[in-house]
SEZAKOL-716496 format. One record per residue (C-alpha): x, y, z; chain. Coordinates in steps of 0.25 Angstrom, whole numbers, plus 5000, padded with zeros to 4 digits. Last residue first. Layout:
N
<site x="X" y="Y" z="Z" c="A"/>
...
This chain:
436
<site x="5140" y="4861" z="5507" c="A"/>
<site x="5131" y="4849" z="5510" c="A"/>
<site x="5132" y="4842" z="5497" c="A"/>
<site x="5144" y="4833" z="5499" c="A"/>
<site x="5142" y="4831" z="5514" c="A"/>
<site x="5127" y="4828" z="5512" c="A"/>
<site x="5131" y="4818" z="5501" c="A"/>
<site x="5141" y="4811" z="5510" c="A"/>
<site x="5130" y="4810" z="5521" c="A"/>
<site x="5120" y="4804" z="5511" c="A"/>
<site x="5131" y="4793" z="5508" c="A"/>
<site x="5138" y="4792" z="5495" c="A"/>
<site x="5139" y="4783" z="5482" c="A"/>
<site x="5146" y="4792" z="5472" c="A"/>
<site x="5143" y="4799" z="5459" c="A"/>
<site x="5151" y="4807" z="5449" c="A"/>
<site x="5144" y="4814" z="5438" c="A"/>
<site x="5153" y="4826" z="5439" c="A"/>
<site x="5142" y="4837" z="5440" c="A"/>
<site x="5131" y="4828" z="5444" c="A"/>
<site x="5138" y="4823" z="5456" c="A"/>
<site x="5131" y="4810" z="5459" c="A"/>
<site x="5128" y="4804" z="5473" c="A"/>
<site x="5124" y="4790" z="5475" c="A"/>
<site x="5118" y="4788" z="5489" c="A"/>
<site x="5120" y="4778" z="5500" c="A"/>
<site x="5112" y="4771" z="5510" c="A"/>
<site x="5117" y="4758" z="5504" c="A"/>
<site x="5104" y="4751" z="5502" c="A"/>
<site x="5097" y="4764" z="5497" c="A"/>
<site x="5109" y="4767" z="5488" c="A"/>
<site x="5108" y="4754" z="5482" c="A"/>
<site x="5093" y="4756" z="5479" c="A"/>
<site x="5095" y="4769" z="5473" c="A"/>
<site x="5098" y="4783" z="5477" c="A"/>
<site x="5105" y="4793" z="5468" c="A"/>
<site x="5109" y="4807" z="5473" c="A"/>
<site x="5112" y="4818" z="5462" c="A"/>
<site x="5121" y="4829" z="5464" c="A"/>
<site x="5124" y="4843" z="5457" c="A"/>
<site x="5109" y="4846" z="5453" c="A"/>
<site x="5110" y="4854" z="5440" c="A"/>
<site x="5095" y="4853" z="5437" c="A"/>
<site x="5098" y="4847" z="5424" c="A"/>
<site x="5108" y="4837" z="5431" c="A"/>
<site x="5098" y="4833" z="5441" c="A"/>
<site x="5087" y="4830" z="5431" c="A"/>
<site x="5097" y="4822" z="5422" c="A"/>
<site x="5101" y="4814" z="5435" c="A"/>
<site x="5086" y="4811" z="5437" c="A"/>
<site x="5084" y="4807" z="5423" c="A"/>
<site x="5095" y="4797" z="5423" c="A"/>
<site x="5090" y="4791" z="5436" c="A"/>
<site x="5077" y="4788" z="5429" c="A"/>
<site x="5065" y="4795" z="5434" c="A"/>
<site x="5054" y="4794" z="5445" c="A"/>
<site x="5052" y="4808" z="5450" c="A"/>
<site x="5057" y="4813" z="5464" c="A"/>
<site x="5071" y="4817" z="5461" c="A"/>
<site x="5075" y="4821" z="5475" c="A"/>
<site x="5081" y="4835" z="5476" c="A"/>
<site x="5091" y="4840" z="5486" c="A"/>
<site x="5096" y="4853" z="5491" c="A"/>
<site x="5106" y="4850" z="5502" c="A"/>
<site x="5102" y="4857" z="5515" c="A"/>
<site x="5107" y="4846" z="5524" c="A"/>
<site x="5092" y="4842" z="5527" c="A"/>
<site x="5090" y="4843" z="5512" c="A"/>
<site x="5100" y="4831" z="5511" c="A"/>
<site x="5093" y="4823" z="5521" c="A"/>
<site x="5080" y="4825" z="5514" c="A"/>
<site x="5085" y="4822" z="5500" c="A"/>
<site x="5091" y="4809" z="5506" c="A"/>
<site x="5077" y="4805" z="5512" c="A"/>
<site x="5070" y="4808" z="5498" c="A"/>
<site x="5080" y="4800" z="5491" c="A"/>
<site x="5079" y="4788" z="5501" c="A"/>
<site x="5064" y="4789" z="5499" c="A"/>
<site x="5065" y="4789" z="5484" c="A"/>
<site x="5074" y="4776" z="5485" c="A"/>
<site x="5064" y="4769" z="5494" c="A"/>
<site x="5053" y="4773" z="5485" c="A"/>
<site x="5060" y="4769" z="5472" c="A"/>
<site x="5057" y="4779" z="5461" c="A"/>
<site x="5071" y="4780" z="5457" c="A"/>
<site x="5077" y="4792" z="5464" c="A"/>
<site x="5087" y="4803" z="5462" c="A"/>
<site x="5092" y="4813" z="5472" c="A"/>
<site x="5096" y="4826" z="5467" c="A"/>
<site x="5107" y="4835" z="5474" c="A"/>
<site x="5111" y="4849" z="5475" c="A"/>
<site x="5097" y="4854" z="5472" c="A"/>
<site x="5095" y="4869" z="5469" c="A"/>
<site x="5090" y="4865" z="5455" c="A"/>
<site x="5093" y="4871" z="5442" c="A"/>
<site x="5108" y="4872" z="5443" c="A"/>
<site x="5114" y="4876" z="5430" c="A"/>
<site x="5120" y="4890" z="5435" c="A"/>
<site x="5127" y="4897" z="5424" c="A"/>
<site x="5122" y="4911" z="5426" c="A"/>
<site x="5134" y="4919" z="5420" c="A"/>
<site x="5128" y="4916" z="5406" c="A"/>
<site x="5129" y="4931" z="5402" c="A"/>
<site x="5114" y="4933" z="5401" c="A"/>
<site x="5112" y="4925" z="5414" c="A"/>
<site x="5121" y="4934" z="5421" c="A"/>
<site x="5113" y="4946" z="5416" c="A"/>
<site x="5100" y="4940" z="5420" c="A"/>
<site x="5105" y="4937" z="5434" c="A"/>
<site x="5110" y="4951" z="5436" c="A"/>
<site x="5096" y="4957" z="5432" c="A"/>
<site x="5089" y="4947" z="5441" c="A"/>
<site x="5098" y="4950" z="5452" c="A"/>
<site x="5097" y="4965" z="5452" c="A"/>
<site x="5107" y="4968" z="5464" c="A"/>
<site x="5104" y="4980" z="5472" c="A"/>
<site x="5112" y="4989" z="5481" c="A"/>
<site x="5109" y="4997" z="5493" c="A"/>
<site x="5112" y="5010" z="5501" c="A"/>
<site x="5103" y="5017" z="5511" c="A"/>
<site x="5098" y="5030" z="5516" c="A"/>
<site x="5086" y="5030" z="5526" c="A"/>
<site x="5082" y="5044" z="5531" c="A"/>
<site x="5068" y="5042" z="5536" c="A"/>
<site x="5057" y="5050" z="5529" c="A"/>
<site x="5050" y="5038" z="5524" c="A"/>
<site x="5044" y="5031" z="5512" c="A"/>
<site x="5048" y="5040" z="5500" c="A"/>
<site x="5061" y="5043" z="5506" c="A"/>
<site x="5065" y="5029" z="5509" c="A"/>
<site x="5077" y="5027" z="5500" c="A"/>
<site x="5082" y="5041" z="5502" c="A"/>
<site x="5097" y="5040" z="5504" c="A"/>
<site x="5102" y="5031" z="5493" c="A"/>
<site x="5115" y="5023" z="5492" c="A"/>
<site x="5118" y="5013" z="5480" c="A"/>
<site x="5113" y="5002" z="5471" c="A"/>
<site x="5118" y="4993" z="5460" c="A"/>
<site x="5120" y="4978" z="5457" c="A"/>
<site x="5120" y="4972" z="5443" c="A"/>
<site x="5125" y="4985" z="5436" c="A"/>
<site x="5127" y="4984" z="5421" c="A"/>
<site x="5126" y="4970" z="5415" c="A"/>
<site x="5134" y="4974" z="5403" c="A"/>
<site x="5146" y="4974" z="5413" c="A"/>
<site x="5146" y="4959" z="5413" c="A"/>
<site x="5160" y="4954" z="5418" c="A"/>
<site x="5161" y="4966" z="5427" c="A"/>
<site x="5148" y="4963" z="5434" c="A"/>
<site x="5143" y="4977" z="5438" c="A"/>
<site x="5139" y="4983" z="5451" c="A"/>
<site x="5133" y="4997" z="5453" c="A"/>
<site x="5134" y="5005" z="5466" c="A"/>
<site x="5130" y="5019" z="5471" c="A"/>
<site x="5135" y="5026" z="5484" c="A"/>
<site x="5128" y="5039" z="5487" c="A"/>
<site x="5114" y="5045" z="5484" c="A"/>
<site x="5106" y="5034" z="5476" c="A"/>
<site x="5092" y="5039" z="5475" c="A"/>
<site x="5094" y="5045" z="5462" c="A"/>
<site x="5095" y="5032" z="5454" c="A"/>
<site x="5105" y="5033" z="5443" c="A"/>
<site x="5116" y="5025" z="5450" c="A"/>
<site x="5129" y="5033" z="5450" c="A"/>
<site x="5140" y="5023" z="5446" c="A"/>
<site x="5150" y="5031" z="5436" c="A"/>
<site x="5158" y="5035" z="5448" c="A"/>
<site x="5163" y="5020" z="5450" c="A"/>
<site x="5170" y="5016" z="5462" c="A"/>
<site x="5173" y="5001" z="5460" c="A"/>
<site x="5169" y="4988" z="5467" c="A"/>
<site x="5172" y="4973" z="5465" c="A"/>
<site x="5187" y="4974" z="5463" c="A"/>
<site x="5189" y="4980" z="5477" c="A"/>
<site x="5184" y="4968" z="5484" c="A"/>
<site x="5176" y="4972" z="5496" c="A"/>
<site x="5185" y="4970" z="5508" c="A"/>
<site x="5175" y="4977" z="5518" c="A"/>
<site x="5186" y="4987" z="5522" c="A"/>
<site x="5188" y="4991" z="5507" c="A"/>
<site x="5173" y="4992" z="5504" c="A"/>
<site x="5172" y="5001" z="5517" c="A"/>
<site x="5183" y="5011" z="5513" c="A"/>
<site x="5178" y="5011" z="5499" c="A"/>
<site x="5164" y="5015" z="5504" c="A"/>
<site x="5170" y="5026" z="5513" c="A"/>
<site x="5177" y="5032" z="5502" c="A"/>
<site x="5165" y="5032" z="5493" c="A"/>
<site x="5157" y="5038" z="5504" c="A"/>
<site x="5167" y="5049" z="5506" c="A"/>
<site x="5168" y="5052" z="5491" c="A"/>
<site x="5152" y="5053" z="5490" c="A"/>
<site x="5152" y="5063" z="5502" c="A"/>
<site x="5163" y="5071" z="5495" c="A"/>
<site x="5155" y="5071" z="5482" c="A"/>
<site x="5143" y="5076" z="5489" c="A"/>
<site x="5150" y="5087" z="5497" c="A"/>
<site x="5158" y="5092" z="5485" c="A"/>
<site x="5172" y="5097" z="5484" c="A"/>
<site x="5178" y="5088" z="5473" c="A"/>
<site x="5193" y="5086" z="5475" c="A"/>
<site x="5194" y="5077" z="5462" c="A"/>
<site x="5205" y="5070" z="5468" c="A"/>
<site x="5195" y="5064" z="5478" c="A"/>
<site x="5188" y="5057" z="5466" c="A"/>
<site x="5201" y="5052" z="5461" c="A"/>
<site x="5204" y="5046" z="5475" c="A"/>
<site x="5190" y="5040" z="5476" c="A"/>
<site x="5191" y="5033" z="5462" c="A"/>
<site x="5205" y="5028" z="5466" c="A"/>
<site x="5200" y="5022" z="5479" c="A"/>
<site x="5188" y="5015" z="5471" c="A"/>
<site x="5198" y="5010" z="5461" c="A"/>
<site x="5199" y="5018" z="5448" c="A"/>
<site x="5189" y="5026" z="5440" c="A"/>
<site x="5184" y="5040" z="5438" c="A"/>
<site x="5175" y="5041" z="5426" c="A"/>
<site x="5163" y="5047" z="5434" c="A"/>
<site x="5171" y="5060" z="5436" c="A"/>
<site x="5177" y="5061" z="5422" c="A"/>
<site x="5163" y="5060" z="5416" c="A"/>
<site x="5158" y="5070" z="5426" c="A"/>
<site x="5169" y="5080" z="5423" c="A"/>
<site x="5168" y="5078" z="5408" c="A"/>
<site x="5153" y="5081" z="5409" c="A"/>
<site x="5156" y="5094" z="5417" c="A"/>
<site x="5166" y="5098" z="5407" c="A"/>
<site x="5157" y="5096" z="5395" c="A"/>
<site x="5146" y="5104" z="5402" c="A"/>
<site x="5134" y="5097" z="5408" c="A"/>
<site x="5121" y="5101" z="5401" c="A"/>
<site x="5112" y="5088" z="5405" c="A"/>
<site x="5115" y="5083" z="5390" c="A"/>
<site x="5130" y="5085" z="5392" c="A"/>
<site x="5129" y="5074" z="5403" c="A"/>
<site x="5122" y="5065" z="5394" c="A"/>
<site x="5132" y="5067" z="5383" c="A"/>
<site x="5144" y="5065" z="5392" c="A"/>
<site x="5137" y="5052" z="5397" c="A"/>
<site x="5136" y="5047" z="5383" c="A"/>
<site x="5151" y="5048" z="5382" c="A"/>
<site x="5153" y="5042" z="5396" c="A"/>
<site x="5146" y="5029" z="5393" c="A"/>
<site x="5131" y="5027" z="5392" c="A"/>
<site x="5129" y="5015" z="5401" c="A"/>
<site x="5140" y="5016" z="5411" c="A"/>
<site x="5137" y="5031" z="5412" c="A"/>
<site x="5123" y="5031" z="5414" c="A"/>
<site x="5124" y="5034" z="5429" c="A"/>
<site x="5132" y="5046" z="5425" c="A"/>
<site x="5119" y="5051" z="5419" c="A"/>
<site x="5111" y="5050" z="5431" c="A"/>
<site x="5122" y="5056" z="5440" c="A"/>
<site x="5123" y="5068" z="5430" c="A"/>
<site x="5108" y="5071" z="5430" c="A"/>
<site x="5108" y="5070" z="5445" c="A"/>
<site x="5119" y="5080" z="5447" c="A"/>
<site x="5115" y="5090" z="5437" c="A"/>
<site x="5111" y="5101" z="5446" c="A"/>
<site x="5124" y="5099" z="5454" c="A"/>
<site x="5133" y="5101" z="5442" c="A"/>
<site x="5144" y="5111" z="5448" c="A"/>
<site x="5156" y="5102" z="5447" c="A"/>
<site x="5154" y="5098" z="5462" c="A"/>
<site x="5140" y="5094" z="5460" c="A"/>
<site x="5144" y="5084" z="5449" c="A"/>
<site x="5155" y="5079" z="5458" c="A"/>
<site x="5146" y="5078" z="5470" c="A"/>
<site x="5135" y="5070" z="5462" c="A"/>
<site x="5146" y="5061" z="5456" c="A"/>
<site x="5152" y="5057" z="5470" c="A"/>
<site x="5139" y="5058" z="5477" c="A"/>
<site x="5133" y="5046" z="5468" c="A"/>
<site x="5143" y="5037" z="5475" c="A"/>
<site x="5150" y="5026" z="5467" c="A"/>
<site x="5152" y="5011" z="5467" c="A"/>
<site x="5153" y="5001" z="5456" c="A"/>
<site x="5153" y="4986" z="5461" c="A"/>
<site x="5161" y="4978" z="5451" c="A"/>
<site x="5158" y="4964" z="5447" c="A"/>
<site x="5166" y="4951" z="5444" c="A"/>
<site x="5158" y="4938" z="5441" c="A"/>
<site x="5145" y="4932" z="5444" c="A"/>
<site x="5149" y="4925" z="5457" c="A"/>
<site x="5137" y="4929" z="5465" c="A"/>
<site x="5145" y="4929" z="5478" c="A"/>
<site x="5155" y="4940" z="5473" c="A"/>
<site x="5143" y="4948" z="5468" c="A"/>
<site x="5136" y="4947" z="5481" c="A"/>
<site x="5148" y="4950" z="5490" c="A"/>
<site x="5152" y="4962" z="5481" c="A"/>
<site x="5137" y="4967" z="5482" c="A"/>
<site x="5138" y="4966" z="5498" c="A"/>
<site x="5151" y="4973" z="5498" c="A"/>
<site x="5146" y="4985" z="5490" c="A"/>
<site x="5134" y="4986" z="5499" c="A"/>
<site x="5144" y="4987" z="5511" c="A"/>
<site x="5150" y="4999" z="5505" c="A"/>
<site x="5137" y="5007" z="5504" c="A"/>
<site x="5134" y="5002" z="5518" c="A"/>
<site x="5147" y="5008" z="5523" c="A"/>
<site x="5143" y="5021" z="5516" c="A"/>
<site x="5134" y="5024" z="5528" c="A"/>
<site x="5121" y="5031" z="5526" c="A"/>
<site x="5113" y="5021" z="5533" c="A"/>
<site x="5098" y="5018" z="5533" c="A"/>
<site x="5096" y="5007" z="5523" c="A"/>
<site x="5106" y="4997" z="5518" c="A"/>
<site x="5102" y="4990" z="5505" c="A"/>
<site x="5103" y="4977" z="5498" c="A"/>
<site x="5095" y="4974" z="5485" c="A"/>
<site x="5094" y="4961" z="5477" c="A"/>
<site x="5084" y="4963" z="5465" c="A"/>
<site x="5077" y="4953" z="5458" c="A"/>
<site x="5069" y="4956" z="5445" c="A"/>
<site x="5056" y="4957" z="5439" c="A"/>
<site x="5054" y="4966" z="5427" c="A"/>
<site x="5068" y="4963" z="5422" c="A"/>
<site x="5079" y="4971" z="5416" c="A"/>
<site x="5092" y="4964" z="5412" c="A"/>
<site x="5087" y="4963" z="5397" c="A"/>
<site x="5074" y="4969" z="5396" c="A"/>
<site x="5060" y="4970" z="5403" c="A"/>
<site x="5053" y="4983" z="5402" c="A"/>
<site x="5049" y="4988" z="5415" c="A"/>
<site x="5039" y="4984" z="5425" c="A"/>
<site x="5049" y="4982" z="5436" c="A"/>
<site x="5048" y="4971" z="5447" c="A"/>
<site x="5057" y="4968" z="5459" c="A"/>
<site x="5061" y="4954" z="5464" c="A"/>
<site x="5067" y="4953" z="5478" c="A"/>
<site x="5081" y="4953" z="5486" c="A"/>
<site x="5081" y="4963" z="5497" c="A"/>
<site x="5093" y="4966" z="5506" c="A"/>
<site x="5092" y="4975" z="5518" c="A"/>
<site x="5101" y="4983" z="5528" c="A"/>
<site x="5094" y="4993" z="5536" c="A"/>
<site x="5103" y="5003" z="5543" c="A"/>
<site x="5094" y="5003" z="5551" c="A"/>
<site x="5087" y="4992" z="5558" c="A"/>
<site x="5073" y="4991" z="5552" c="A"/>
<site x="5060" y="4992" z="5560" c="A"/>
<site x="5058" y="5007" z="5560" c="A"/>
<site x="5062" y="5007" z="5545" c="A"/>
<site x="5051" y="4997" z="5541" c="A"/>
<site x="5042" y="5005" z="5531" c="A"/>
<site x="5053" y="5015" z="5526" c="A"/>
<site x="5063" y="5003" z="5525" c="A"/>
<site x="5053" y="4995" z="5517" c="A"/>
<site x="5048" y="5006" z="5508" c="A"/>
<site x="5063" y="5009" z="5504" c="A"/>
<site x="5066" y="4995" z="5502" c="A"/>
<site x="5054" y="4993" z="5493" c="A"/>
<site x="5059" y="5005" z="5485" c="A"/>
<site x="5073" y="4999" z="5484" c="A"/>
<site x="5069" y="4985" z="5480" c="A"/>
<site x="5065" y="4987" z="5466" c="A"/>
<site x="5052" y="4987" z="5457" c="A"/>
<site x="5043" y="4984" z="5468" c="A"/>
<site x="5029" y="4978" z="5463" c="A"/>
<site x="5018" y="4988" z="5464" c="A"/>
<site x="5005" y="4990" z="5472" c="A"/>
<site x="4993" y="4999" z="5471" c="A"/>
<site x="4982" y="4998" z="5481" c="A"/>
<site x="4967" y="5000" z="5480" c="A"/>
<site x="4964" y="4985" z="5477" c="A"/>
<site x="4977" y="4979" z="5470" c="A"/>
<site x="4984" y="4988" z="5461" c="A"/>
<site x="4996" y="4985" z="5452" c="A"/>
<site x="5010" y="4989" z="5450" c="A"/>
<site x="5022" y="4984" z="5443" c="A"/>
<site x="5033" y="4995" z="5443" c="A"/>
<site x="5041" y="5000" z="5431" c="A"/>
<site x="5032" y="5012" z="5427" c="A"/>
<site x="5031" y="5017" z="5441" c="A"/>
<site x="5047" y="5017" z="5442" c="A"/>
<site x="5049" y="5025" z="5430" c="A"/>
<site x="5050" y="5038" z="5437" c="A"/>
<site x="5039" y="5043" z="5447" c="A"/>
<site x="5036" y="5038" z="5461" c="A"/>
<site x="5045" y="5038" z="5473" c="A"/>
<site x="5033" y="5031" z="5481" c="A"/>
<site x="5032" y="5021" z="5470" c="A"/>
<site x="5033" y="5009" z="5479" c="A"/>
<site x="5025" y="5015" z="5490" c="A"/>
<site x="5014" y="5019" z="5481" c="A"/>
<site x="5014" y="5006" z="5474" c="A"/>
<site x="5013" y="4998" z="5486" c="A"/>
<site x="5023" y="4987" z="5485" c="A"/>
<site x="5023" y="4973" z="5479" c="A"/>
<site x="5035" y="4964" z="5480" c="A"/>
<site x="5035" y="4965" z="5495" c="A"/>
<site x="5048" y="4968" z="5502" c="A"/>
<site x="5059" y="4958" z="5506" c="A"/>
<site x="5070" y="4962" z="5515" c="A"/>
<site x="5083" y="4954" z="5518" c="A"/>
<site x="5092" y="4960" z="5528" c="A"/>
<site x="5107" y="4964" z="5525" c="A"/>
<site x="5118" y="4958" z="5534" c="A"/>
<site x="5129" y="4958" z="5524" c="A"/>
<site x="5128" y="4942" z="5522" c="A"/>
<site x="5113" y="4944" z="5520" c="A"/>
<site x="5116" y="4952" z="5508" c="A"/>
<site x="5126" y="4942" z="5503" c="A"/>
<site x="5116" y="4930" z="5505" c="A"/>
<site x="5105" y="4938" z="5498" c="A"/>
<site x="5114" y="4940" z="5486" c="A"/>
<site x="5119" y="4926" z="5485" c="A"/>
<site x="5105" y="4921" z="5487" c="A"/>
<site x="5101" y="4929" z="5474" c="A"/>
<site x="5112" y="4923" z="5467" c="A"/>
<site x="5108" y="4909" z="5470" c="A"/>
<site x="5094" y="4912" z="5467" c="A"/>
<site x="5098" y="4917" z="5453" c="A"/>
<site x="5106" y="4904" z="5451" c="A"/>
<site x="5094" y="4895" z="5455" c="A"/>
<site x="5085" y="4903" z="5446" c="A"/>
<site x="5095" y="4901" z="5435" c="A"/>
<site x="5095" y="4886" z="5437" c="A"/>
<site x="5080" y="4885" z="5438" c="A"/>
<site x="5076" y="4894" z="5426" c="A"/>
<site x="5074" y="4908" z="5429" c="A"/>
<site x="5063" y="4919" z="5429" c="A"/>
<site x="5064" y="4933" z="5424" c="A"/>
<site x="5052" y="4943" z="5423" c="A"/>
<site x="5056" y="4953" z="5413" c="A"/>
<site x="5047" y="4948" z="5402" c="A"/>
<site x="5033" y="4942" z="5407" c="A"/>
<site x="5035" y="4927" z="5408" c="A"/>
<site x="5030" y="4916" z="5399" c="A"/>
<site x="5023" y="4903" z="5399" c="A"/>
<site x="5014" y="4902" z="5386" c="A"/>
<site x="4999" y="4900" z="5391" c="A"/>
<site x="4993" y="4887" z="5387" c="A"/>
<site x="4979" y="4888" z="5383" c="A"/>
<site x="4970" y="4876" z="5389" c="A"/>
């Protein structure tokens, strides 16, 4: 028989047990926070009808999807969670309470070249509010993200916030309305290319030196959120779009302050534009301060036409997405993922092949599990030393030893694997220790 070399296609990550446990922990934290804020979990099929998924058509999207034909129908794996959300809301809008607050944590697939930080299969954690124009929802998204990253405990972060109306209104106010989309797309690259390169790019679209300098100066405004707004007000810009953006940012800041969102975890940054045209107002990007090279690890914004390809209903929304697979890979790269626990068990119960001892071990395990304490019994015959090494390799924090003496006394020997300390205890005492 020929042996096939076990291997995976590139861009499809998988983890060893300890990393998978940490990945799942992070995923659970994110879901827990989304639930905490009252967002409803939604799951859509991995496969969509190709004509529905590609309703927008054009661009590189069609090149990046996995698609296949079965019978007379053509199907495709979803490449993000935004399009499935648009289809879902359009299909079920009569059954949904508006505004519809949903979160969705699922795998996505993109048939693009696998490279550092970019995968063909990846998990996204999206949270959105559909059916409301209120900026209060935009502020709450910031609060959600702040809660998530505080609980993930992966270091300091900054949620960079802006509003596309500010730059769009400014560009229009200085007489460059026809260049608005070009300017927004170029400014979106500022963090990557720097101001000198941006100047060159702006000149390529035939902006004068004066216009270019004005745009560079505008997006370079810095300070606390309050100071940024004060400087913007000081520009005395008479433009409807700009004024709308200002009003929204002022309301957002008021709400963030009222919600006690930590002021050091967010900033107002006019360089944040988000290149996608469907963003129409507030935009967000989140960076880890300790690891700026990661780029944005959580981004999103407000949009007006989410469902326009599927419905005539006016369903504006706002949302944000955490690319957990990419974030996790980046944290692995800098050894920020240090979990060494390769089992969910909090306790391992040893046994010696004696039927009475084994029966007691299984009985104790059942009682611990009834108290929701993750417990494993070592079911193979092996020397005690091997069983301890097994527990140590898995990172199980406690081991219970039951021998003839423990059977007679109805006691247990409990060993703390971190300290090496062991003591003779009752089952009740074990439960009191581990039932936390």
